[in-house]
Structure formats: structure tokens, C-alpha cells
C-alpha positions in Angstrom: 23.0 -11.5 -8.2 20.6 -9.5 -6.1 18.1 -11.8 -4.4 19.9 -15.1 -5.3 20.3 -16.1 -1.7 16.6 -15.7 -1.0 15.9 -17.5 -4.3 18.1 -20.4 -3.2 16.2 -20.7 0.1 12.9 -20.8 -1.9 14.3 -23.5 -4.2 15.4 -25.7 -1.4 12.1 -25.3 0.6 9.9 -25.9 -2.5 11.8 -29.0 -3.4 11.5 -30.4 0.1 7.7 -29.7 0.0 7.5 -31.4 -3.3 5.7 -28.5 -4.9 8.3 -27.0 -7.2 8.0 -26.5 -11.0 5.3 -27.5 -13.4 4.8 -30.7 -11.6 3.4 -28.9 -8.5 0.9 -31.1 -6.7 -2.6 -30.0 -7.5 -3.5 -29.8 -3.8 -0.8 -27.1 -2.9 -0.1 -23.6 -3.9 3.1 -21.7 -2.8 2.5 -17.9 -2.8 5.0 -15.2 -2.0 4.2 -11.9 -0.3 6.5 -8.9 0.5 6.8 -9.5 4.2 5.6 -11.6 7.1 2.2 -10.8 8.6 2.5 -8.7 11.8 0.0 -10.9 13.7 -2.8 -13.3 12.9 -5.5 -11.5 14.9 -7.2 -9.4 12.3 -8.5 -6.9 14.8 -4.9 -6.0 15.7 -3.4 -5.4 12.2 -3.7 -3.0 9.3 -1.0 -4.2 6.8 -1.7 -6.0 3.6 0.3 -9.2 4.3 -1.5 -9.7 7.6 -4.9 -9.1 6.1 -4.3 -11.3 3.2 -3.6 -14.2 5.4 -6.3 -13.5 8.0 -8.9 -13.1 5.3 -8.5 -16.8 4.5 -9.1 -17.7 8.2 -11.7 -15.4 9.4 -15.1 -14.1 8.0 -17.0 -11.0 8.8 -20.8 -10.4 8.9 -20.6 -9.0 5.4 -18.1 -9.2 2.7 -17.5 -7.9 -0.9 -18.3 -9.2 -4.3 -15.4 -10.8 -5.9 -13.5 -8.3 -8.1 -15.7 -5.4 -7.0 -16.6 -3.2 -4.0 -20.3 -4.2 -3.6 -21.3 -5.4 -0.1 -22.6 -9.0 -0.1 -23.6 -11.5 2.6 -21.0 -13.4 4.5 -21.8 -14.6 8.0 -25.0 -12.6 7.9 -27.5 -13.5 5.2 -29.4 -10.2 5.4 -29.6 -6.9 7.4 -31.9 -4.0 8.0 -31.3 -0.6 9.5 -33.7 1.0 11.9 -33.9 4.0 14.3 -32.8 6.4 11.5 -29.7 4.3 10.8 -28.7 4.1 14.4 -29.4 0.3 14.7 -28.6 -2.5 12.3 -30.2 -6.0 12.7 -28.4 -8.9 11.0 -29.9 -12.3 10.3 -27.1 -14.8 10.7 -26.1 -17.8 8.7 -27.2 -21.1 10.4 -25.2 -24.3 10.8 -21.8 -22.5 10.8 -19.0 -23.8 13.1 -15.7 -22.2 14.0 -12.6 -24.2 13.1 -12.4 -25.4 16.7 -15.8 -27.0 16.4 -17.7 -24.5 18.5 -20.9 -22.9 17.1 -21.1 -19.6 15.4 -24.2 -17.6 16.7 -25.4 -14.2 17.8 -23.6 -14.5 21.1 -20.3 -15.0 19.3 -20.8 -11.9 17.3 -21.4 -9.8 20.4 -18.4 -11.4 22.2 -16.2 -10.1 19.4 -17.7 -6.6 19.1 -17.6 -6.2 22.8 -14.0 -7.4 23.0 -12.9 -4.7 20.5 -14.9 -2.0 22.3 -13.4 -3.1 25.7 -9.8 -3.6 24.5 -7.4 -3.0 27.5 -5.3 0.1 27.3 -2.2 -1.5 25.7 -4.2 -2.7 22.7 -5.9 0.8 22.1 -2.8 2.1 20.3 -3.1 3.2 16.6 -0.5 0.7 15.6 -2.8 -2.2 16.9 -6.5 -1.5 16.9 -6.1 0.8 14.0 -9.4 0.0 12.3 -11.5 0.1 15.5 -10.0 3.4 16.2 -10.7 4.8 12.7 -14.2 3.2 12.1 -15.7 3.3 15.6 -13.5 6.0 17.2 -13.8 5.2 20.9 -13.4 2.6 23.7 -15.5 1.7 26.7 -12.5 2.3 29.0 -10.2 4.6 27.1 -6.5 4.9 27.8 -5.3 8.4 28.5 -5.6 10.5 25.4 -8.0 8.1 23.6 -11.6 8.8 22.9 -14.2 7.2 25.1 -17.8 6.1 24.9 -19.0 9.7 24.3 -17.1 9.7 21.0 -17.7 6.1 20.0 -19.8 5.2 17.0 -20.4 1.8 18.6 -23.0 1.6 21.4 -23.9 -2.0 21.9 -24.5 -5.4 20.5 -27.5 -7.5 21.5 -28.4 -11.1 20.6 -32.0 -11.6 19.5 -32.1 -15.4 19.8 -29.4 -17.6 18.4 -29.4 -16.2 14.8 -30.3 -12.5 14.9 -28.1 -9.7 16.3 -28.6 -6.0 16.6 -25.6 -3.6 16.6 -26.5 -0.1 17.8 -24.6 3.1 16.8 -24.5 6.5 18.4 -25.2 8.2 15.1 -26.1 7.3 11.5 -23.1 6.2 9.3 -23.3 5.7 5.6 -20.0 3.8 5.5 -20.6 1.5 8.5 -21.9 -1.4 6.6 -19.0 -1.6 4.1 -16.5 -0.9 6.9 -17.5 -4.0 8.9 -16.8 -6.1 5.8 -13.1 -5.6 6.4 -11.2 -8.7 7.5 -10.3 -6.6 10.6 -13.9 -7.3 11.8 -13.7 -11.1 11.2 -15.5 -13.0 13.9 -13.3 -15.2 16.0 -14.3 -18.2 18.2 -15.1 -16.9 21.7 -13.7 -20.1 23.1 -10.4 -19.7 21.3 -10.1 -16.0 22.3 -10.4 -17.1 25.9 -8.3 -20.3 25.8 -5.5 -18.7 23.9 -5.5 -15.4 25.8 -6.0 -13.1 22.8 -5.6 -9.9 24.8 -2.6 -11.0 26.9 0.7 -9.4 26.2 2.7 -6.1 26.3 3.3 -3.2 23.9 6.8 -1.8 23.6 7.8 1.8 23.1 7.5 1.5 19.3 3.9 0.3 19.5 4.7 -3.4 18.8 2.5 -5.9 20.5 4.3 -8.9 22.1 1.6 -11.4 22.9 2.0 -13.8 25.8 -1.1 -15.7 24.7 -1.0 -17.7 21.4 -4.2 -16.6 19.6 -2.4 -14.1 17.4 0.6 -16.3 16.6 -0.4 -20.0 16.7 -4.1 -20.4 17.3 -6.2 -17.9 15.2 -9.7 -19.5 15.0 -12.3 -18.3 12.7 -15.0 -19.6 10.4 -13.1 -19.3 7.1 -12.3 -21.8 4.4 -8.6 -22.2 5.6 -7.1 -22.6 9.0 -3.5 -22.2 10.3 -1.3 -25.3 10.4 2.0 -23.6 11.2 3.9 -20.3 11.0 7.7 -20.0 11.0 8.4 -16.3 11.0 10.8 -15.4 8.2 10.3 -18.7 6.5 6.8 -19.8 5.7 3.2 -19.8 6.9 1.0 -22.8 6.0 -2.7 -22.8 5.8 -4.8 -26.0 5.2 -8.3 -26.5 4.0 -11.1 -26.3 6.6 -12.9 -29.6 6.0 -16.0 -28.3 7.9 -16.3 -25.1 6.1 -19.9 -24.1 5.7 -19.5 -22.9 2.1 -18.0 -24.3 -1.1 -14.9 -26.2 -0.1 -11.6 -24.9 -1.3 -10.1 -26.7 -4.3 -6.6 -26.3 -3.0 -5.8 -28.2 0.2 -2.6 -26.4 1.2 -1.6 -22.8 0.9 2.1 -22.0 1.6 2.7 -18.3 2.1 6.4 -17.1 2.0 7.7 -13.7 2.9 10.2 -12.5 0.2 11.0 -8.8 0.4 13.2 -8.7 -2.7 11.4 -8.0 -5.9 13.9 -9.8 -8.1 13.8 -12.9 -6.0 10.0 -13.1 -6.2 10.1 -12.8 -10.0 12.9 -15.3 -10.4 11.1 -17.8 -8.2 7.9 -17.4 -10.3 9.8 -17.8 -13.6 11.4 -21.0 -12.4 8.1 -22.4 -11.0 9.3 -22.6 -7.4 6.3 -20.5 -6.4 2.9 -20.4 -8.2 2.3 -16.7 -7.7 3.3 -13.6 -5.8 1.9 -10.4 -4.5 3.4 -7.0 -5.6 4.9 -7.2 -9.1 7.2 -4.4 -9.5 5.8 -2.1 -12.3 9.2 -2.4 -14.0 8.5 -6.1 -14.4 5.0 -6.0 -15.8 6.3 -6.6 -19.3 8.5 -9.5 -18.3 5.6 -11.3 -16.6 3.0 -10.6 -19.3 5.4 -11.4 -22.1 6.1 -15.0 -20.8 3.6 -17.6 -22.0 4.0 -19.6 -18.8 3.1 -16.6 -16.6 0.3 -14.1 -16.4 -0.1 -10.7 -14.9 -3.2 -10.0 -12.8 -3.8 -6.2 -12.6 -5.9 -4.3 -10.1 -7.6 -1.0 -10.8 -5.9 2.2 -9.5 -7.3 2.3 -6.0 -4.0 3.0 -4.2 -2.4 6.3 -3.1 1.2 6.8 -2.1 2.1 9.8 0.0 4.8 11.6 2.0 3.3 11.8 5.6 4.0 14.8 7.7 3.7 14.6 11.5 2.7 18.1 12.9 3.6 17.1 16.4 7.3 17.7 15.4 8.1 21.4 14.8 8.4 23.1 12.4 5.9 20.8 10.7 3.1 22.5 12.6 3.6 25.5 10.3 1.5 25.4 7.1 4.3 27.3 5.2 6.7 24.4 6.0 4.3 21.8 4.8 3.7 23.8 1.6 7.5 24.0 1.2 7.6 20.2 1.4 4.9 20.0 -1.2 6.7 22.3 -3.6 10.1 20.6 -2.8 9.1 17.0 -3.8 9.7 16.3 -7.4 6.7 14.0 -7.6 6.5 13.9 -11.4 10.1 12.5 -11.8 9.5 9.9 -9.1 6.2 8.7 -10.7 7.8 8.6 -14.2 10.9 6.6 -12.9 9.4 3.9 -10.7 5.9 3.0 -11.8 6.4 1.5 -15.3 4.4 4.2 -17.0 1.2 3.1 -15.1 1.4 5.5 -12.1 -0.2 8.9 -12.3 0.9 12.0 -10.3 -1.7 12.5 -7.5 -3.1 15.9 -6.9 -5.4 14.8 -3.9 -5.7 12.0 -1.6 -8.7 10.2 -3.2 -8.0 8.4 -6.6 -10.1 9.5 -9.5 -12.2 6.3 -9.7 -13.7 7.1 -6.2 -16.8 9.1 -5.9 -16.1 12.3 -4.1 -13.0 13.1 -6.2 -12.6 16.8 -6.6 -12.6 18.1 -10.1 -11.9 21.7 -9.3 -10.5 24.0 -6.6 -7.6 21.7 -5.7 -4.4 23.6 -4.8 -1.5 22.8 -7.1 2.0 22.1 -6.0 4.3 21.7 -8.9 8.0 21.1 -8.2 9.5 24.5 -7.4 12.6 24.6 -5.2 12.7 28.4 -5.1 9.2 28.6 -4.0 9.9 26.1 -1.3 12.9 28.1 0.0 10.8 31.3 0.0 8.1 29.7 2.1 10.7 28.4 4.6 12.1 31.9 5.0 8.6 33.3 5.4 8.2 30.9 8.3 11.2 32.5 10.0 13.5 29.6 9.4 17.2 29.5 8.6 18.1 27.4 5.6 18.7 24.5 5.3 15.9 23.3 7.5 16.7 19.9 9.1 14.1 17.2 8.6 14.1 13.6 9.8 12.8 11.5 6.8 12.0 7.8 7.3 11.5 5.0 4.8 11.0 1.2 5.3 13.3 -1.7 4.4 12.5 -5.3 3.7 9.4 -4.6 1.9 7.9 -3.6 -1.5 4.5 -1.9 -1.6 2.5 -1.0 -4.7 2.8 2.7 -3.7 6.6 2.4 -3.2 8.0 -0.6 -5.2 11.5 0.3 -4.1 11.3 2.4 -0.9 15.0 3.2 -0.8 15.1 4.6 -4.3 11.8 6.5 -3.7 13.3 8.0 -0.7 16.6 8.9 -2.3 14.8 10.7 -5.2 12.6 12.7 -2.9 15.5 13.5 -0.5 17.5 14.8 -3.5 14.7 17.2 -4.6 14.1 18.3 -0.9 17.9 19.1 -0.5 17.6 21.4 -3.6 14.6 23.1 -1.9 16.1 24.3 1.3 16.0 21.2 3.4 18.7 19.2 5.2 17.4 15.6 4.9 18.5 13.2 7.6 17.8 9.7 6.5 16.3 7.0 8.8 15.1 3.5 8.0 13.6 0.6 9.8 12.3 -2.9 8.8 8.7 -2.8 7.7 7.8 -5.5 10.1 7.4 -4.7 12.9 9.2 -1.4 13.5 8.4 0.9 10.6 4.7 0.5 10.2 4.1 0.4 14.0 6.4 3.5 14.4 4.5 5.5 11.8 1.1 4.7 13.2 2.3 5.4 16.7 3.5 8.9 15.7 7.2 8.3 16.0 8.3 9.8 12.6 8.5 13.4 11.4 8.4 12.9 7.7 7.8 9.4 6.2 6.9 7.4 3.1 3.6 5.6 3.3 0.5 4.8 1.4 -3.0 3.4 1.4 -4.5 0.5 -0.4 -8.3 0.7 -0.5 -10.3 -1.6 1.9 -13.7 -0.7 0.6 -15.1 1.5 -2.1 -16.1 4.6 -0.1 -14.2 7.9 0.4 -14.7 7.4 4.1 -12.1 4.6 3.8 -9.6 7.1 2.5 -10.4 10.5 4.1 -12.2 9.7 7.4 -9.7 6.9 8.2 -6.8 9.3 7.9 -8.1 12.8 8.6 -11.5 12.4 10.3 -10.1 12.6 13.9 -6.8 12.9 15.7 -4.3 10.2 15.0 -0.7 10.1 16.3 0.4 9.3 12.8 -0.1 12.9 11.7 -0.3 14.7 15.0 -2.8 17.5 14.3 -6.2 18.6 15.5 -8.4 20.4 12.9 -12.0 20.6 14.2 -13.2 22.1 10.9 -11.9 19.2 8.8 -13.0 16.6 11.4 -16.5 18.1 11.4 -16.7 18.2 7.7 -15.8 14.5 7.4 -18.2 13.5 10.1 -21.0 15.3 8.2 -20.0 13.5 5.0 -20.1 10.1 6.7 -23.5 10.8 8.3 -25.1 12.1 5.1 -27.4 9.4 3.6 -28.0 11.3 0.3 -25.4 10.1 -2.2 -25.2 13.3 -4.2 -24.8 15.4 -1.1 -22.1 13.1 0.2 -20.3 13.5 -3.1 -20.2 17.3 -2.7 -19.0 17.0 0.9 -16.2 14.7 0.0 -15.2 16.8 -2.9 -14.9 19.7 -0.4 -13.0 17.6 2.0 -10.5 16.6 -0.7 -9.8 20.3 -1.4 -9.5 21.1 2.4 -6.9 18.3 2.9 -4.8 19.7 0.1 -5.1 23.1 1.6 -4.1 21.9 5.1 -1.5 19.4 3.9 -1.2 16.7 6.5 0.3 14.6 3.7 1.6 15.2 0.2 0.0 12.6 -2.1 2.4 11.7 -4.9 1.0 8.7 -6.9 -2.2 6.9 -7.8 -1.5 3.4 -8.9 -3.0 0.0 -9.3 -1.1 -3.0 -8.0 -0.5 -6.3 -9.8 0.1 -10.0 -9.1 2.1 -12.5 -11.0 1.0 -16.2 -11.4 1.8 -19.3 -13.3 -0.5 -19.5 -16.3 -2.1 -22.8 -15.0 -3.2 -21.2 -11.8 -6.9 -20.4 -12.3 -9.7 -18.8 -10.3 -7.7 -16.0 -8.6 -9.8 -12.8 -9.0 -7.8 -9.6 -8.6 -10.0 -6.7 -7.6 -9.8 -3.0 -6.6 -9.7 -3.9 -2.8 -6.7 -6.0 -3.2 -5.7 -8.6 -0.7 -8.6 -7.9 1.7 -11.0 -9.4 -0.9 -9.1 -12.1 -2.8 -9.9 -15.5 -1.3 -7.8 -18.5 -2.3 -10.8 -20.7 -1.8 -11.6 -20.2 -5.5 -8.1 -21.0 -6.8 -7.3 -24.3 -8.7 -4.9 -25.7 -11.3 -6.1 -25.9 -14.9 -4.1 -27.3 -17.8 -0.3 -27.5 -17.7 
């Protein structure tokens, strides 16, 4: 049976740990995720599995209210903008120590921000410092082709004594405060960054970082409620309670995280009690989980978009007519109806409806129309069928593509009927596929976005606000519109600008969005305190989890 080999491994490992079944020790939780983290340095990752783990280890200046998108204090207790929104002064929490026993203070904050701003050239790739690239845009010493200080939102960081710090920006930004609540901007121990050589290593041709230091693999040191005990890639990652944590101590002493890419194996392991919960319930399994009295389904709101990405650096994708042909050639409705358990909705724009800035009118429509697609290809001067290299990931399941291979096969079949000759390509999600997409290696690809914070800048500016290798285009009009939208302090004006941007994206078609969906987690019914929210793994701390009842 599919997944039984993985399930057997889980059984054996859980038994050895003494945490299997209903008799699981009250001090340990075993949780399955779709794939291994990429790295444990949050500033160098952008995938959900990595961020879910690092969010337990590191904390940022601000965070988000549980189950919501509201910004709340974390390592900073308060903040105040000045200079027309170009400077932000944060009052810091006192008495906090890093997991290595060193003190958290204003100097530590500046060491981290200046580290990111001064990343060496190998770490400036889109597949690594993705969030610095997208939130702050530039580096102090840019690698060839990267934006420099003149483009950077970040200007400087200055300590004002031990417990006050000012971050200066080059321009006002309405999304800045929420953006730095991401786990990617978690504050690391300066002593550990130096001791374990956080920046040391090389980047291969696919954009994958191979560290020679151990900070990102064995010694990630933050201020969070959990700290790393061990990590065996492909097997398990173990976190243990930080006894010196400044806040409320976690009720669970050990958190065992296991990578299990197969949906069936994760479900079977939950049913038998070999794990206590898992990320990424297949929509087809929602009924199975919710219908079992020993299990429960934790649903998140629809804050996720799935899309077919188009890289315009690979002709003929630089022709609008070809991108329009792809949009007409993708049978999005059939895919959404087949693979999302009745809970997905066909997307007509990049932003989900729950987000302010969603465009209610003027959005171009691209219903499935093979003949229209063929006509557009001919109008672009191309001979049919037009060859396209279409990529999908293996060894993973994402909320926006629960079964990537089947998603790909369905889309490939509809494109074949629409004048394309689809050449399939696949690669493991970790590390090759994700890194390859973000480094601009793929012409056409399946991908998606799970919200990090509740602002349209997190969707539109992150993807289309400036040049990225992932999509390979330069559109000054769109870039300028999104810059204006982020700078605008008036909410009603911001909404109109983002509505306009949503329309412009669908006219320009750097991607074809195909689904809005909410993800879900499965857990044993006696696992309490896990709060599933719209931001997903980046704001779901295990520090609140405990066992209740049987």
C-alpha cells in the first residue's frame, strides 16, 4: 500500500521514543510535516517547513496575535514611528537571554539587521535571502545584478542605550512593521552567529546553500521557547523546551518533527497514534479526519493562492499573447473541482478575497478555451505545437498543490489540447525545486503562496514589486504602482491602489493564479492549545500545546 514503508519507519521510531499511541508521554509531541526544513537560519529560508521550525526557536521584534494577523509585541514591547514614517524606535524587552546564555539587547538587534544588509554576494540570491530581497530590496555591497543601497528600504540601525533601538528607512512603508514580524527576521545570538560561522559556505548552480559553518544546521540560537537538540535530515528534528525562556514556559518538553511527504502515510500515522498531529491534510481527507472521534481537523481561513508561474526570461514567454494562451489553456476549474475537496475556489486574481485590496471589477477573465489559446499562439507568429518546459515538485504536498504530480498532469493535458507541447520536468522540493524556481531556472512551474502577514504587500509587492529571477520580467509601471501602494499611509487610498495592481497583474500575466484555498492540520483529539490561524505555520507556536483528557 502506498506510504506503508514510511509508515513503518514512523512506527518503529515512535516506539523507540516511547511516544506512540494514546499512552504518549505528556512531555512529548511528535508532529509530521511535508518535507525537511531547508535550513535552520530563518533569514535564509522561505518555505513553510523551515519557518514552522525556526518560529519555535527565534523571535522577532514584533509578532502576530494568535489566530489573527494583528501585530503584537514580541522582543519589542512598544514602537513609535517618526520622521514621516522613515524611522521606527523600538523599546525592547528587558531580562531576555539567548539560548546560549548571552544577553538580548539593542546591540544584538543591530548586529542582525546589519548582517542581513551586509550579506556576502553568495547569500544575496533569491533562493536564500528571499525576504530581505523582497521586503528591504537592497544590499550594502550588492552582487552583480542586485539592487544596492540606493534602492534599499533599510538605511541603518542604531542602539539608543541597552534597551532602545531605532531602525531608519529610506522611505515610508505601510507594511514594514508587519513584515518584520516574520520569522525570517528573528533575532539570533550575535555570539552564535560568529562562533558557528553563519555566513560561511558556498552556493551551487541551482541556488542551494551548502554551509561550512554549523549555525544553520546544528547551532541555531535565538530567544524562543524551544531550542534545537538534534537534526537528522530525512528522519527527525528534535526541539526541547528552553528552560530559561523569558515568557510562559512551554507545557510540552520535547517536540519531534518528522518529514513525511506522502499524504497517506501522514494520515495513517495519525489514525494509529504514532504521531500526534500533522501539517497539510489533503482536502480529500478532511472528512476522514473530522469524522473520527479520536481525531480533529484544524482549518485555516483561505489565505493561500496556487499559481502556474511563467518565467519571461525564457522566450516565447516574453510575449503577452503566449502568456494569455497559457491562461486560456489551463483548465483551472476542473483541477480545483478534482483536487481540493470542494473547498478550493477558482482564483481570478492573485490576492484572495479575504484580503483588503481585492479587486471586485475590471479583472480580465480567462476561462478555459483551447481554440482561443491556439489563435493567440498563431498571432504571436509561432508554429503549433509550441514547446514548453513545465516543472513540478516531488516529495512534498502543499496546500495549494496537495498532489503536485496529479495537478501537473491535469494542467499538462489541457495545455496539450491548447496548442502546446508540454515537456515534463520534476525535482525534489528540498532542496532543488524551490531553490530552482526562486533562482529563475524554470520556464513554467507549479508554485503558490501562503500568507505571511495580512497585507496585500505580502502578496503583490513580494512577487511583483521589483525584478526577481523567478519571473524574469521588468515592468516599471507595475513596480511603481506597487511602490506607491506600500508608501500610502491612508488605508482607503491603499485599497484602491492595490485593487488597481490586482487588475494590472492579471493584464500582464506574470503568473496564472488557479486556486484560493485554506489549509488544514490534523491532530489527535487530546492535543489541546494548537491555534490554527490565517498565517499558517509562521504564527502557530507549539509553546501553547498540551495534552488534555484521553
